[in-house]
Structures are given as C-alpha cells and as structure tokens.
The first five atom37 places (N, CA, C, CB, O) and aatype in JSON, in Angstrom:
{
  "aatype": [12, 19, 16, 0, 6, 10, 0, 10, 0, 19, 14, 19, 19, 19, 12, 19, 10, 0, 10, 7, 10, 0, 0, 9, 1, 19, 7, 19, 3, 5, 19, 1, 4, 19, 3, 0, 0, 1, 10, 0, 0, 1, 0, 10, 0, 1, 7, 3, 0, 6, 7, 15, 0, 1, 0, 10, 0, 0, 16, 0, 7, 14, 14, 7, 0, 19, 19, 19, 10, 0, 0, 0, 7, 14, 6, 19, 15, 0, 15, 19, 16, 0, 15, 1, 3, 10, 0, 7, 17, 1, 19, 19, 16, 19, 1, 7, 15, 0, 16, 0, 0, 1, 6, 6, 19, 14],
  "atom_mask": [
    [1, 1, 1, 1, 1],
    [1, 1, 1, 1, 1],
    [1, 1, 1, 1, 1],
    [1, 1, 1, 1, 1],
    [1, 1, 1, 1, 1],
    [1, 1, 1, 1, 1],
    [1, 1, 1, 1, 1],
    [1, 1, 1, 1, 1],
    [1, 1, 1, 1, 1],
    [1, 1, 1, 1, 1],
    [1, 1, 1, 1, 1],
    [1, 1, 1, 1, 1],
    [1, 1, 1, 1, 1],
    [1, 1, 1, 1, 1],
    [1, 1, 1, 1, 1],
    [1, 1, 1, 1, 1],
    [1, 1, 1, 1, 1],
    [1, 1, 1, 1, 1],
    [1, 1, 1, 1, 1],
    [1, 1, 1, 0, 1],
    [1, 1, 1, 1, 1],
    [1, 1, 1, 1, 1],
    [1, 1, 1, 1, 1],
    [1, 1, 1, 1, 1],
    [1, 1, 1, 1, 1],
    [1, 1, 1, 1, 1],
    [1, 1, 1, 0, 1],
    [1, 1, 1, 1, 1],
    [1, 1, 1, 1, 1],
    [1, 1, 1, 1, 1],
    [1, 1, 1, 1, 1],
    [1, 1, 1, 1, 1],
    [1, 1, 1, 1, 1],
    [1, 1, 1, 1, 1],
    [1, 1, 1, 1, 1],
    [1, 1, 1, 1, 1],
    [1, 1, 1, 1, 1],
    [1, 1, 1, 1, 1],
    [1, 1, 1, 1, 1],
    [1, 1, 1, 1, 1],
    [1, 1, 1, 1, 1],
    [1, 1, 1, 1, 1],
    [1, 1, 1, 1, 1],
    [1, 1, 1, 1, 1],
    [1, 1, 1, 1, 1],
    [1, 1, 1, 1, 1],
    [1, 1, 1, 0, 1],
    [1, 1, 1, 1, 1],
    [1, 1, 1, 1, 1],
    [1, 1, 1, 1, 1],
    [1, 1, 1, 0, 1],
    [1, 1, 1, 1, 1],
    [1, 1, 1, 1, 1],
    [1, 1, 1, 1, 1],
    [1, 1, 1, 1, 1],
    [1, 1, 1, 1, 1],
    [1, 1, 1, 1, 1],
    [1, 1, 1, 1, 1],
    [1, 1, 1, 1, 1],
    [1, 1, 1, 1, 1],
    [1, 1, 1, 0, 1],
    [1, 1, 1, 1, 1],
    [1, 1, 1, 1, 1],
    [1, 1, 1, 0, 1],
    [1, 1, 1, 1, 1],
    [1, 1, 1, 1, 1],
    [1, 1, 1, 1, 1],
    [1, 1, 1, 1, 1],
    [1, 1, 1, 1, 1],
    [1, 1, 1, 1, 1],
    [1, 1, 1, 1, 1],
    [1, 1, 1, 1, 1],
    [1, 1, 1, 0, 1],
    [1, 1, 1, 1, 1],
    [1, 1, 1, 1, 1],
    [1, 1, 1, 1, 1],
    [1, 1, 1, 1, 1],
    [1, 1, 1, 1, 1],
    [1, 1, 1, 1, 1],
    [1, 1, 1, 1, 1],
    [1, 1, 1, 1, 1],
    [1, 1, 1, 1, 1],
    [1, 1, 1, 1, 1],
    [1, 1, 1, 1, 1],
    [1, 1, 1, 1, 1],
    [1, 1, 1, 1, 1],
    [1, 1, 1, 1, 1],
    [1, 1, 1, 0, 1],
    [1, 1, 1, 1, 1],
    [1, 1, 1, 1, 1],
    [1, 1, 1, 1, 1],
    [1, 1, 1, 1, 1],
    [1, 1, 1, 1, 1],
    [1, 1, 1, 1, 1],
    [1, 1, 1, 1, 1],
    [1, 1, 1, 0, 1],
    [1, 1, 1, 1, 1],
    [1, 1, 1, 1, 1],
    [1, 1, 1, 1, 1],
    [1, 1, 1, 1, 1],
    [1, 1, 1, 1, 1],
    [1, 1, 1, 1, 1],
    [1, 1, 1, 1, 1],
    [1, 1, 1, 1, 1],
    [1, 1, 1, 1, 1],
    [1, 1, 1, 1, 1]
  ],
  "atom_positions": [
    [[-57.67, 58.35, 90.19], [-58.16, 58.95, 88.99], [-57.23, 58.63, 87.8], [-58.31, 60.45, 89.18], [-57.7, 58.38, 86.69]],
    [[-55.94, 58.65, 88.03], [-54.98, 58.33, 86.97], [-55.14, 56.89, 86.53], [-53.54, 58.59, 87.44], [-55.0, 56.59, 85.34]],
    [[-55.43, 56.0, 87.45], [-55.62, 54.6, 87.12], [-56.81, 54.41, 86.2], [-55.8, 53.78, 88.38], [-56.73, 53.61, 85.26]],
    [[-57.9, 55.11, 86.45], [-59.09, 55.0, 85.6], [-58.79, 55.52, 84.19], [-60.26, 55.79, 86.21], [-59.21, 54.91, 83.21]],
    [[-58.07, 56.62, 84.08], [-57.72, 57.15, 82.76], [-56.79, 56.21, 82.02], [-57.07, 58.53, 82.89], [-56.93, 56.01, 80.82]],
    [[-55.86, 55.64, 82.74], [-54.93, 54.69, 82.13], [-55.67, 53.43, 81.68], [-53.8, 54.34, 83.1], [-55.37, 52.88, 80.63]],
    [[-56.62, 52.99, 82.47], [-57.4, 51.79, 82.12], [-58.22, 52.02, 80.85], [-58.33, 51.4, 83.29], [-58.49, 51.07, 80.12]],
    [[-58.61, 53.24, 80.58], [-59.33, 53.55, 79.35], [-58.38, 53.77, 78.17], [-60.2, 54.77, 79.55], [-58.69, 53.41, 77.04]],
    [[-57.24, 54.35, 78.43], [-56.32, 54.73, 77.36], [-55.55, 53.53, 76.79], [-55.35, 55.76, 77.86], [-55.33, 53.47, 75.58]],
    [[-55.15, 52.6, 77.61], [-54.34, 51.48, 77.15], [-55.06, 50.63, 76.09], [-53.95, 50.6, 78.34], [-54.46, 50.35, 75.05]],
    [[-56.31, 50.22, 76.29], [-56.97, 49.44, 75.23], [-57.12, 50.21, 73.91], [-58.34, 49.01, 75.71], [-57.02, 49.62, 72.84]],
    [[-57.35, 51.51, 74.0], [-57.48, 52.31, 72.79], [-56.14, 52.37, 72.05], [-57.97, 53.73, 73.12], [-56.11, 52.24, 70.83]],
    [[-55.06, 52.55, 72.78], [-53.74, 52.6, 72.16], [-53.4, 51.25, 71.53], [-52.66, 52.98, 73.21], [-52.85, 51.21, 70.43]],
    [[-53.72, 50.17, 72.19], [-53.46, 48.83, 71.66], [-54.27, 48.6, 70.39], [-53.79, 47.74, 72.71], [-53.75, 48.04, 69.42]],
    [[-55.53, 49.02, 70.37], [-56.37, 48.84, 69.2], [-55.85, 49.65, 68.01], [-57.82, 49.24, 69.52], [-55.81, 49.15, 66.89]],
    [[-55.46, 50.89, 68.25], [-54.91, 51.73, 67.18], [-53.61, 51.13, 66.65], [-54.68, 53.17, 67.68], [-53.38, 51.13, 65.44]],
    [[-52.77, 50.63, 67.52], [-51.53, 50.0, 67.11], [-51.81, 48.75, 66.27], [-50.69, 49.64, 68.33], [-51.16, 48.54, 65.24]],
    [[-52.76, 47.92, 66.69], [-53.11, 46.71, 65.94], [-53.65, 47.05, 64.56], [-54.14, 45.88, 66.71], [-53.28, 46.41, 63.57]],
    [[-54.5, 48.05, 64.47], [-55.03, 48.44, 63.16], [-53.93, 49.03, 62.28], [-56.17, 49.47, 63.33], [-53.92, 48.77, 61.07]],
    [[-53.03, 49.79, 62.85], [-51.91, 50.34, 62.08], [-51.0, 49.26, 61.53], [0.0, 0.0, 0.0], [-50.6, 49.31, 60.37]],
    [[-50.68, 48.28, 62.35], [-49.84, 47.17, 61.9], [-50.54, 46.33, 60.83], [-49.45, 46.28, 63.09], [-49.91, 45.88, 59.88]],
    [[-51.85, 46.12, 61.0], [-52.61, 45.37, 59.99], [-52.65, 46.13, 58.67], [-54.05, 45.1, 60.49], [-52.57, 45.52, 57.61]],
    [[-52.77, 47.44, 58.73], [-52.78, 48.25, 57.5], [-51.43, 48.17, 56.8], [-53.13, 49.71, 57.82], [-51.39, 48.12, 55.57]],
    [[-50.36, 48.17, 57.54], [-49.03, 48.02, 56.94], [-48.9, 46.65, 56.28], [-47.92, 48.21, 58.0], [-48.34, 46.53, 55.2]],
    [[-49.42, 45.64, 56.93], [-49.37, 44.27, 56.37], [-50.16, 44.2, 55.07], [-49.93, 43.25, 57.38], [-49.72, 43.55, 54.11]],
    [[-51.31, 44.85, 55.02], [-52.11, 44.87, 53.79], [-51.33, 45.6, 52.68], [-53.48, 45.56, 54.03], [-51.35, 45.16, 51.53]],
    [[-50.66, 46.67, 53.02], [-49.84, 47.39, 52.04], [-48.71, 46.54, 51.49], [0.0, 0.0, 0.0], [-48.43, 46.56, 50.29]],
    [[-48.07, 45.79, 52.36], [-47.0, 44.89, 51.92], [-47.56, 43.81, 51.0], [-46.29, 44.24, 53.15], [-46.94, 43.47, 49.99]],
    [[-48.72, 43.26, 51.34], [-49.35, 42.25, 50.49], [-49.75, 42.82, 49.14], [-50.57, 41.65, 51.19], [-49.7, 42.11, 48.13]],
    [[-50.15, 44.09, 49.09], [-50.47, 44.75, 47.83], [-49.24, 44.8, 46.94], [-51.03, 46.17, 48.08], [-49.31, 44.5, 45.75]],
    [[-48.12, 45.18, 47.5], [-46.87, 45.24, 46.74], [-46.46, 43.85, 46.28], [-45.74, 45.88, 47.59], [-45.98, 43.68, 45.16]],
    [[-46.65, 42.85, 47.12], [-46.32, 41.47, 46.74], [-47.2, 41.0, 45.58], [-46.48, 40.52, 47.94], [-46.72, 40.27, 44.71]],
    [[-48.48, 41.4, 45.56], [-49.37, 41.03, 44.45], [-48.89, 41.66, 43.14], [-50.81, 41.47, 44.74], [-48.87, 41.0, 42.11]],
    [[-48.51, 42.92, 43.19], [-48.02, 43.61, 41.99], [-46.72, 42.96, 41.5], [-47.79, 45.12, 42.27], [-46.57, 42.73, 40.3]],
    [[-45.8, 42.66, 42.4], [-44.55, 42.02, 42.01], [-44.78, 40.63, 41.43], [-43.61, 41.93, 43.21], [-44.14, 40.25, 40.45]],
    [[-45.69, 39.87, 42.03], [-45.98, 38.53, 41.54], [-46.59, 38.58, 40.14], [-46.93, 37.8, 42.5], [-46.24, 37.77, 39.28]],
    [[-47.5, 39.51, 39.91], [-48.11, 39.65, 38.59], [-47.06, 40.06, 37.55], [-49.25, 40.68, 38.62], [-47.07, 39.56, 36.42]],
    [[-46.17, 40.95, 37.93], [-45.11, 41.39, 37.03], [-44.19, 40.23, 36.65], [-44.29, 42.52, 37.68], [-43.83, 40.07, 35.49]],
    [[-43.82, 39.43, 37.63], [-42.95, 38.27, 37.36], [-43.63, 37.27, 36.42], [-42.56, 37.57, 38.66], [-43.01, 36.76, 35.5]],
    [[-44.91, 37.0, 36.67], [-45.63, 36.04, 35.84], [-45.79, 36.55, 34.42], [-47.0, 35.73, 36.45], [-45.61, 35.79, 33.47]],
    [[-46.14, 37.82, 34.25], [-46.31, 38.38, 32.91], [-44.98, 38.37, 32.15], [-46.86, 39.82, 32.99], [-44.95, 38.07, 30.96]],
    [[-43.91, 38.69, 32.84], [-42.59, 38.68, 32.19], [-42.19, 37.27, 31.77], [-41.53, 39.26, 33.14], [-41.62, 37.08, 30.7]],
    [[-42.49, 36.28, 32.62], [-42.16, 34.9, 32.28], [-42.96, 34.44, 31.06], [-42.43, 33.97, 33.48], [-42.42, 33.78, 30.17]],
    [[-44.25, 34.78, 31.03], [-45.06, 34.41, 29.87], [-44.58, 35.11, 28.61], [-46.54, 34.75, 30.13], [-44.56, 34.51, 27.53]],
    [[-44.18, 36.37, 28.72], [-43.7, 37.12, 27.56], [-42.42, 36.51, 27.0], [-43.46, 38.57, 27.93], [-42.19, 36.57, 25.79]],
    [[-41.59, 35.95, 27.86], [-40.35, 35.3, 27.42], [-40.62, 33.97, 26.73], [-39.42, 35.07, 28.6], [-39.76, 33.45, 26.02]],
    [[-41.82, 33.43, 26.94], [-42.15, 32.15, 26.33], [-42.09, 30.99, 27.3], [0.0, 0.0, 0.0], [-42.15, 29.83, 26.88]],
    [[-41.98, 31.26, 28.59], [-41.98, 30.19, 29.58], [-43.35, 29.52, 29.62], [-41.61, 30.74, 30.98], [-44.35, 30.1, 29.19]],
    [[-43.39, 28.31, 30.12], [-44.65, 27.58, 30.24], [-45.57, 28.27, 31.24], [-44.39, 26.12, 30.66], [-45.11, 28.94, 32.16]],
    [[-46.87, 28.1, 31.05], [-47.85, 28.73, 31.93], [-47.71, 28.23, 33.36], [-49.27, 28.46, 31.42], [-47.88, 29.0, 34.31]],
    [[-47.41, 26.95, 33.53], [-47.22, 26.41, 34.87], [-46.03, 27.03, 35.59], [0.0, 0.0, 0.0], [-46.07, 27.25, 36.8]],
    [[-44.99, 27.3, 34.83], [-43.8, 27.93, 35.41], [-44.11, 29.37, 35.84], [-42.64, 27.92, 34.4], [-43.69, 29.8, 36.91]],
    [[-44.84, 30.09, 35.0], [-45.22, 31.47, 35.34], [-46.14, 31.5, 36.55], [-45.9, 32.14, 34.14], [-46.01, 32.37, 37.41]],
    [[-47.06, 30.55, 36.6], [-47.98, 30.47, 37.75], [-47.21, 30.15, 39.04], [-49.07, 29.4, 37.5], [-47.52, 30.7, 40.1]],
    [[-46.23, 29.28, 38.95], [-45.43, 28.94, 40.13], [-44.61, 30.14, 40.61], [-44.49, 27.76, 39.81], [-44.47, 30.35, 41.81]],
    [[-44.07, 30.92, 39.67], [-43.33, 32.13, 40.03], [-44.24, 33.1, 40.79], [-42.75, 32.82, 38.77], [-43.86, 33.65, 41.83]],
    [[-45.44, 33.29, 40.27], [-46.38, 34.22, 40.91], [-46.81, 33.7, 42.28], [-47.61, 34.43, 40.02], [-46.96, 34.48, 43.22]],
    [[-47.0, 32.4, 42.39], [-47.44, 31.83, 43.67], [-46.37, 31.98, 44.75], [-47.8, 30.35, 43.5], [-46.69, 32.21, 45.92]],
    [[-45.11, 31.86, 44.37], [-44.05, 32.0, 45.37], [-43.78, 33.46, 45.73], [-42.77, 31.35, 44.86], [-43.42, 33.76, 46.86]],
    [[-43.96, 34.37, 44.77], [-43.7, 35.79, 45.04], [-44.89, 36.48, 45.71], [-43.37, 36.52, 43.75], [-44.71, 37.45, 46.44]],
    [[-46.1, 35.97, 45.46], [-47.3, 36.61, 46.02], [-47.54, 36.24, 47.46], [0.0, 0.0, 0.0], [-46.84, 35.39, 48.02]],
    [[-48.52, 36.88, 48.08], [-48.86, 36.55, 49.46], [-49.49, 35.16, 49.56], [-49.81, 37.61, 50.05], [-49.99, 34.65, 48.56]],
    [[-49.48, 34.55, 50.73], [-50.07, 33.22, 50.87], [-51.56, 33.23, 50.51], [-49.89, 32.7, 52.32], [-52.29, 34.15, 50.88]],
    [[-51.98, 32.21, 49.78], [-53.38, 32.09, 49.4], [-53.8, 32.94, 48.22], [0.0, 0.0, 0.0], [-54.99, 33.11, 47.97]],
    [[-52.84, 33.48, 47.49], [-53.16, 34.35, 46.35], [-53.68, 33.52, 45.19], [-51.91, 35.15, 45.92], [-53.27, 32.38, 44.98]],
    [[-54.6, 34.12, 44.43], [-55.16, 33.5, 43.23], [-54.49, 34.15, 42.03], [-56.72, 33.66, 43.18], [-54.47, 35.37, 41.91]],
    [[-53.95, 33.33, 41.14], [-53.23, 33.81, 39.96], [-54.06, 33.51, 38.72], [-51.82, 33.15, 39.86], [-54.48, 32.37, 38.51]],
    [[-54.29, 34.53, 37.89], [-55.01, 34.37, 36.63], [-54.1, 34.85, 35.51], [-56.37, 35.16, 36.63], [-53.62, 35.98, 35.52]],
    [[-53.87, 33.97, 34.54], [-53.0, 34.29, 33.4], [-53.84, 34.34, 32.13], [-51.85, 33.26, 33.27], [-54.79, 33.57, 31.99]],
    [[-53.5, 35.24, 31.22], [-54.23, 35.35, 29.96], [-53.26, 35.75, 28.85], [-55.38, 36.38, 30.08], [-52.28, 36.45, 29.09]],
    [[-53.57, 35.29, 27.65], [-52.77, 35.66, 26.49], [-53.74, 36.06, 25.38], [-51.83, 34.5, 26.04], [-54.65, 35.3, 25.03]],
    [[-53.54, 37.25, 24.83], [-54.39, 37.74, 23.75], [-53.51, 38.4, 22.7], [-55.47, 38.73, 24.29], [-53.0, 39.5, 22.91]],
    [[-53.35, 37.73, 21.58], [-52.55, 38.3, 20.5], [-51.11, 38.5, 20.91], [0.0, 0.0, 0.0], [-50.48, 37.56, 21.41]],
    [[-50.57, 39.69, 20.72], [-49.16, 39.93, 21.02], [-48.89, 40.25, 22.5], [-48.65, 41.05, 20.17], [-47.74, 40.5, 22.87]],
    [[-49.91, 40.24, 23.32], [-49.73, 40.58, 24.73], [-50.14, 39.44, 25.65], [-50.52, 41.83, 25.07], [-51.01, 38.63, 25.32]],
    [[-49.5, 39.4, 26.8], [-49.86, 38.46, 27.86], [-50.12, 39.28, 29.12], [-48.72, 37.39, 28.09], [-49.56, 40.36, 29.3]],
    [[-50.97, 38.75, 29.98], [-51.25, 39.48, 31.22], [-51.38, 38.5, 32.38], [-52.54, 40.32, 31.08], [-51.68, 37.32, 32.2]],
    [[-51.14, 39.03, 33.55], [-51.24, 38.24, 34.78], [-51.92, 39.1, 35.82], [-49.84, 37.76, 35.27], [-51.7, 40.31, 35.91]],
    [[-52.75, 38.45, 36.61], [-53.45, 39.14, 37.7], [-53.34, 38.28, 38.95], [-54.94, 39.42, 37.33], [-53.57, 37.08, 38.9]],
    [[-53.0, 38.91, 40.06], [-52.86, 38.21, 41.34], [-53.77, 38.89, 42.35], [-51.36, 38.21, 41.83], [-53.72, 40.11, 42.53]],
    [[-54.61, 38.09, 43.02], [-55.58, 38.61, 43.98], [-55.47, 37.83, 45.28], [-57.02, 38.53, 43.41], [-55.3, 36.61, 45.27]],
    [[-55.56, 38.53, 46.39], [-55.54, 37.88, 47.71], [-56.46, 38.64, 48.66], [-54.08, 37.83, 48.29], [-56.6, 39.86, 48.57]],
    [[-57.08, 37.91, 49.56], [-57.93, 38.53, 50.59], [-57.16, 38.56, 51.9], [-59.28, 37.76, 50.75], [-56.53, 37.57, 52.28]],
    [[-57.22, 39.68, 52.57], [-56.52, 39.84, 53.84], [-57.46, 40.35, 54.9], [-55.33, 40.79, 53.68], [-58.36, 41.14, 54.63]],
    [[-57.23, 39.89, 56.12], [-58.03, 40.28, 57.27], [-57.39, 41.49, 57.92], [-58.18, 39.11, 58.29], [-56.2, 41.47, 58.24]],
    [[-58.16, 42.54, 58.12], [-57.64, 43.76, 58.72], [-57.9, 43.72, 60.22], [-58.29, 45.02, 58.08], [-58.83, 44.36, 60.72]],
    [[-57.07, 42.98, 60.94], [-57.12, 42.86, 62.4], [-58.49, 42.4, 62.91], [-56.76, 44.19, 63.05], [-58.97, 42.88, 63.94]],
    [[-59.11, 41.48, 62.18], [-60.4, 40.95, 62.61], [-61.56, 41.91, 62.42], [0.0, 0.0, 0.0], [-62.68, 41.61, 62.83]],
    [[-61.3, 43.06, 61.82], [-62.33, 44.08, 61.68], [-63.02, 44.01, 60.33], [-61.72, 45.45, 61.88], [-64.23, 44.21, 60.23]],
    [[-62.24, 43.73, 59.29], [-62.77, 43.77, 57.95], [-61.86, 42.99, 57.02], [-62.93, 45.22, 57.46], [-60.65, 42.92, 57.25]],
    [[-62.42, 42.4, 55.97], [-61.62, 41.69, 54.98], [-61.36, 42.62, 53.8], [-62.33, 40.37, 54.52], [-62.29, 43.21, 53.24]],
    [[-60.09, 42.75, 53.42], [-59.69, 43.62, 52.34], [-59.12, 42.76, 51.22], [-58.65, 44.68, 52.82], [-58.35, 41.83, 51.47]],
    [[-59.49, 43.06, 49.98], [-58.95, 42.35, 48.83], [-57.87, 43.2, 48.19], [-60.07, 42.0, 47.81], [-58.09, 44.37, 47.85]],
    [[-56.69, 42.6, 48.02], [-55.58, 43.3, 47.36], [-55.35, 42.64, 46.0], [-54.28, 43.26, 48.23], [-55.47, 41.43, 45.85]],
    [[-55.03, 43.48, 45.02], [-54.85, 42.99, 43.66], [-53.62, 43.6, 43.03], [-56.09, 43.3, 42.81], [-53.18, 44.69, 43.38]],
    [[-53.08, 42.85, 42.09], [-51.99, 43.37, 41.28], [-52.11, 42.78, 39.89], [0.0, 0.0, 0.0], [-52.45, 41.6, 39.74]],
    [[-51.84, 43.56, 38.88], [-51.9, 43.04, 37.52], [-50.77, 43.64, 36.69], [-53.28, 43.34, 36.86], [-50.26, 44.72, 36.99]],
    [[-50.41, 42.92, 35.66], [-49.34, 43.38, 34.77], [-49.59, 42.82, 33.37], [-47.94, 42.94, 35.29], [-50.13, 41.73, 33.21]],
    [[-49.18, 43.58, 32.38], [-49.3, 43.18, 30.98], [-47.93, 43.37, 30.33], [-50.4, 44.01, 30.23], [-47.22, 44.33, 30.62]],
    [[-47.58, 42.44, 29.45], [-46.29, 42.53, 28.76], [-46.47, 42.08, 27.31], [-45.21, 41.66, 29.48], [-47.33, 41.26, 27.0]],
    [[-45.65, 42.63, 26.44], [-45.64, 42.22, 25.04], [-44.8, 40.95, 24.9], [-45.1, 43.37, 24.14], [-43.75, 40.81, 25.52]],
    [[-45.28, 40.05, 24.07], [-44.51, 38.83, 23.82], [-43.18, 39.16, 23.18], [-45.3, 37.85, 22.92], [-43.1, 40.02, 22.3]],
    [[-42.14, 38.49, 23.63], [-40.8, 38.7, 23.06], [-40.64, 37.78, 21.87], [-39.68, 38.45, 24.11], [-41.08, 36.63, 21.89]],
    [[-40.02, 38.28, 20.85], [-39.79, 37.48, 19.66], [-38.53, 36.66, 19.82], [-39.7, 38.37, 18.42], [-37.47, 37.19, 20.18]],
    [[-38.63, 35.38, 19.54], [-37.48, 34.49, 19.64], [-36.8, 34.43, 18.27], [-37.91, 33.06, 20.12], [-37.46, 34.11, 17.27]],
    [[-35.52, 34.72, 18.21], [-34.83, 34.71, 16.9], [-34.66, 33.33, 16.33], [-33.47, 35.35, 17.01], [-34.11, 33.17, 15.24]]
  ]
}
C-alpha cells in the first residue's frame, strides 16, 4: 500500500518542483528585462549611439529578447520583451521598460 501511495506522490512532487523552478526562472528573466531596458535608456540619455544602447540591452537581457528604442523630444525610452516557456505548460511574455531624460552635454 505504501508503494502505491509513493508511486502517486513522487510524480506530483516532481511536477510541482518543476513548475516552481520554472516560475523562479521567469521571475529572474523579468528582472533581467527591466535591467536591460534601464541600461539602454540610460545609454541613450547620455548620448550613446543607438547600436551601442541596443547591444547593452541585448547582453543584459535574457536570451532572445527583443529590444525597442524610441526617442521623443527630451525623453528616450527602451523596452525589452522576451517569451519564456513555463515548464512546457504555457508560454509567458516578460517585459521591462524604462524612460530617461536626455542629458545635456556642456
């Protein structure tokens, strides 16, 4: 009887553990998207080239992230988006965005 209960419990425990680890990974990727967007917006605000800002975001963001940069008047913004698989169960999209004021060069 104990063997039958164990045979049912082990797969459930493994599945819950896998989903928990996948959720943590998605959370880490969310933070990486926010950090990547912040770095790119800051680089654009300093006056760095758009390619340089995009490269910064690509290296700081999760693998396969899409970086969108925009400049409107005195502000610049960056958005980083990535799709992540939640343990083969569902695809989750994580996003991060940041806006910064352009810095004046003396």
